[in-house]
N, C-alpha and C positions, 0 to 999 in steps of 0.2 A: 465411610464407601475407602475410604485410603489404609486406611485398617486392613478390609475385606479383603482387599487385591494384594495386602502381603501375602497373607494368609493362605490365597492360592498362590502364588508365585511358591512361595514355603514349600506348600504343596507339594507343587514340580517340579521342584529340584526335589527334594525328596523321591517319587518315584523313578527320574531320572538314575539318579543311585543304585538306588533297589533292578533297575534295568540292567544298568552294566556289573553290577555286581552277579547276577545270577549269568548270563551273559561267560565270565569270565570264570563264574564253574560250572558250565556245561562245558568251555573247552577245556580245564583239568580235570573230569572225570574221562572225556572225549579221552586222552592223549593220556591218559588212567589204563585206562579199560584193553587199548591199542598196546599198546608196550605191554599187558597184562598177558595179554594171548597172544603174543610172540614171542613172552617167553614161556608158556605153555606150548608150545610146537602148534595151536592155531590157524585155521591158514586163511584169514579174513580173503574174503574177493572184493574189491576192491574196484571192481569196470574198468583198470586198467591193463594196456599191453604188460605194465610192470607184475598187476598181480598175476598173468601168466607165470610170469618165471618161478614163484614159488611153490613147494608140494614136490611134486615128484616131476615137475618138467621142469631144476633150473641144470639139471644134465644135460640137457640138451643145444648141442651146436652142432655146425653146417659148418664142412669144408669143399672148395672145390675146386678141383684136382681138372687144369689145363695145356693147355700148349700152344705160347705165345707165336709157335710158324702157321698156323690154321687165322688161314685168313679167311674161310668163312663161318665160324663154330659160332653157334649162338650165342655165347656160356652170358656175356654180361647182357644181353634178352631174358632169358632165366633169373636171371637173378632179379633183375629188373622187376619182373613177377611171382616172383617169391616173396620180395619183400613187400608187394600186396596185401599178406595173410597177414592176415591179425598172429594167429595164431603161429604165427615163423619170423613174426617182425622187428621182435626185438632180439633178437641172434646178431651175437657181431658174424658174420660169415668172413670166412677166410678161408684167402684162393691163396695157393702152387702150382706152379709153373714145373712140364715135363722135366726141367732142367736143374731145377734142385737138387738139393743134396734126398737120399733115400726115396726121394718120389718113385723113380723108376722099378727098385726093386721093391718096391707096398704095390704097385698095379702090377706085378708078375706075382706077388703072393696071392692078390684077391682074382689074377686071372679073368681083371680087367684088358683089348684090346684094343680099347676106340676110348675119345673124353672127346666131349667137356664131362669130366664123372661128379656128380653132385653124393657127398657124404653124409649123407644123419646121423649123430653120435647114439640116437635112439626112436623106435618108431613110436612109446609109449610119449604121448603129445595132448593137450585141448586145439581141437581142431572146431570148436560150434559158434564158437564167433567168424567162421568164418563164411565171407559169401557162397550161397547157392549156385551150382551152376550148371548147366542143363544141358544133355548131347543133344545130338542130333534129332533122337527120337522125343522131345521136348524133355523127355526124365531129368531127375538129380540124377548130377555125374558124382561120380564117388570123391570123398578130398582128399586132400594133399598125401594125408602116413599111410590111404590103404595101395597106392603107387609104388610103397618101401619092398623094395625085393634086400637079402639079408645076403649078407659076403661074407666070403668063407670065413676071413682076418678079423671078425667084427666090423656091425657098421650098417647101415643100411642105406642103398645108394636109389635113387632119383632114374629110372629110368626116363629119355627125355630122347631115345633116337639116335642115340651119340656118333663119327664113324668115320674122327679123326684117328688113325693109328697112328699114335708115337715115336712106335718101333718100327715101322717100315722103315725102305731103304730110300732117300730120300737125293735130290739131286746140290748144285753149290749150291739155288738158291731157293735150296731146301723143298720141294715138291714135290710129288713123289715121282715116281718111271712106270711109264707099263712100257715094253715087248712093243717089238715092233711090227710084231706076226700077229698079236693079238687086236690090235687097232685095225691093220690088216682083213683078219677074216672079221670082224664086231660089223666092222666098213661093207664085207664082200652081203650076208645077212640085211642089209636095213637100207637107206636110200637114203642119196646124197643131198640137198638142199642146198645151188651156190658151188662153186668152184670145187672140181675133184683136186685142185694144185692149192688146195688153202691151206696158207700158214695153220691159221687157226682150224680145231673142230671140237660144236658145238653141238654132245650129249645132252641128247633129254630124255630119261624114260620117264614117259607120265602113262594117263586111260581119258579114255573121251570122259567119262562121267565127272571129274575131278574139279571143285568146284578151286581148286587155291594155282590147279592146272592155267583154268581158264581164264582165271586172276592172270595170272602170268602171261599169256599170251595176247591179252586183250588189259596189256600195258602200256605197250608201245618198245614193250625192250626187241624182238628180234628187229624193228624195223629204228630208232636209234643203234642196233651196235653194225648192222647191214650197212646202213648212212658211213659209219664214219673207220669203219674194216675195210668197205668193197671186199674183194675178192682175196682178199687175205681173211674169212671168215666163213667157211659151209654152218650148213646145218642137220643131223640125224636124230632122228625120231625114230629112239628103239621101245618097245611095249614095255610096261610094268602092270595089269592089269591087278586093280589090291579085291580081294576074296567079299570087304562088301560094299563093293561096289557090279551090282547086277550087272549094268548094262556095256561091262570096264571087260570081257572077257570077247561077247561078241562082235563089239564094237570092234576091237585090235582086229577079230577076225576078217570083219567088213574091211577095213581099208586093206587090208592086204590082199579082194580078194579084187576091190577094184583097183590099185596098182598091177596086179594082172590082166583085167582088162585097159584101162586106161596110162598106166602109167602114173611115174615121179609126182607129176603138176595138179593131177586129180587128186595123188596121193594127200597131197600138202594143201591141196586145197577141199576138201573134208577136213581135213583137221582144223585149219581155220574158223569155217561154218558150225561146224563142231562148238567148239566153245567160244562166238559169236556169241553165239541164239545160247547158245551152256544148255540145251537136248546134245543126248545119247542114247533114245532108246532103239530097237533093228530096226521099228519102222521107217519112223524119220532120218537115220543113216542113210535106210536101200534108196527113201527116196532124193536125196538128196548125191545120192550117189547117180541115179538114173538120169536128173539132173546136170550130173554132171557128165552126160553121153553113155551111163555104162546102160549093157543091157540089164533091166531085171532080174529075166529068165537066169540067164546066167550066172549072175550072178549071188541069187539065193540061192543053188546048184551049190556055187562053191561055197557057201554059209552051210547048209547042209549038211554035205559030204566032209563036213573039217577038214577042208585042206591046208587049214595055218596054223588049226588046232599047236598043233604043236610046234608050231613057230614060234607062236608069240611064246609060250611057253615056256618055249627054247633063248629066249630072250631075257625073260623075265628071270628066270634058275641060274642065268649059266654069266649076260651077261652082268644084269647088276652085281651080280652080288661080287662081283672082280672088284668091281666100287664102295662094295661096301653104300650099297645107297635098298634105304629098306619104303624109301616113303614116298609120294609123289609130289610136285615136280623134283626130280631129282638130275641135277644137271652137271655134266660135267662138263670144263673144260683143256681140248690137250691139244698139246704145241705136233706137229707131221713131223715132228724135223726132230726132233729130241726126244721124244715122247715121255714129257715135264707135263704134267695134269692137277688141275683140284675138283675139289668136289661144292658143288652151292645145292644146299638140299630148300628147297621149299620154295617160294618166290621172291625174291629179292629182289630192289631196282636195278637199273641198268645199271646206276653207278659200284653197284658189288660184283656185277661181269665186266665192268670196263676195267678196273681195279684188277683182278688177277690176269685179265687178255692182258694190259701192257704190262706186267711183270711177267709171264708166256713170253712176249715179244722180244724182251731182252734179253 
């Protein structure tokens, strides 16, 4: 019995040695095969981000040109979003400031007048592993490389709606400067909510169908700022009807027709109600206008006659372009005494507005 046990143990030891040898041989074979492929230039797909670097994509680089004077530029947010994309997560992103040597000359040669600027060295990189995003029509949105536009001096820029012009004349506090005559012209064509003698004006460009505008209005930012700054802050709403918002243009015209009948309080009352309910159809806005004591027949006639159609377009084309507004909500904070101003694009939190207003007041 003892002899049979020894034989079994001996066989187990031999089997264990054989298995270890097979593993060693397999590992050695794998590394020899991998080196052989590397020497012959074969691209081995390892299904890792480093695997994406090989082949035609190893020359991809990304440079971000920014201006540290811009307090509202979404540069960090854009970079964080880019780092989430597997196709470019492995790329080191280099950041250059407008004050750095040769940057101003580079921007001039490439006809760039707004920062931040995101530059890709090539648009030929693998985006197959990037997650599929759905657009507002629930259709697959294009991948990041389809948004890249060629620059005159080489490279490709990612369009992100940049608005900060580093070449514009600025105050000692690095704010842009607005001609006071233009500011008065804007106020004349608009309706001021709050004290007309306020030190700061919050000029908003929006449309009633804009979901981000609704988010901003429903966030409590206006109430918080009004409470903090009191008579030092007034608000001016200007129209910026986006073309892909079918209700935007008629909604703006209804606001104007309502103002004609019931004045500034009704004008801002309808804005608040539309954003709260997140509704902007013609029938809804007329119904709510009547609830604010507007005459329905006069309102419809005003709208059908297109009485304020041109005014709405003028506000968008003339005033919004003055500040580089390209989307909604576009917010401009202005010191009425010095003409200094800054722009906040999109729905930022209250703290972002406070930071700029506090600097403007100083």
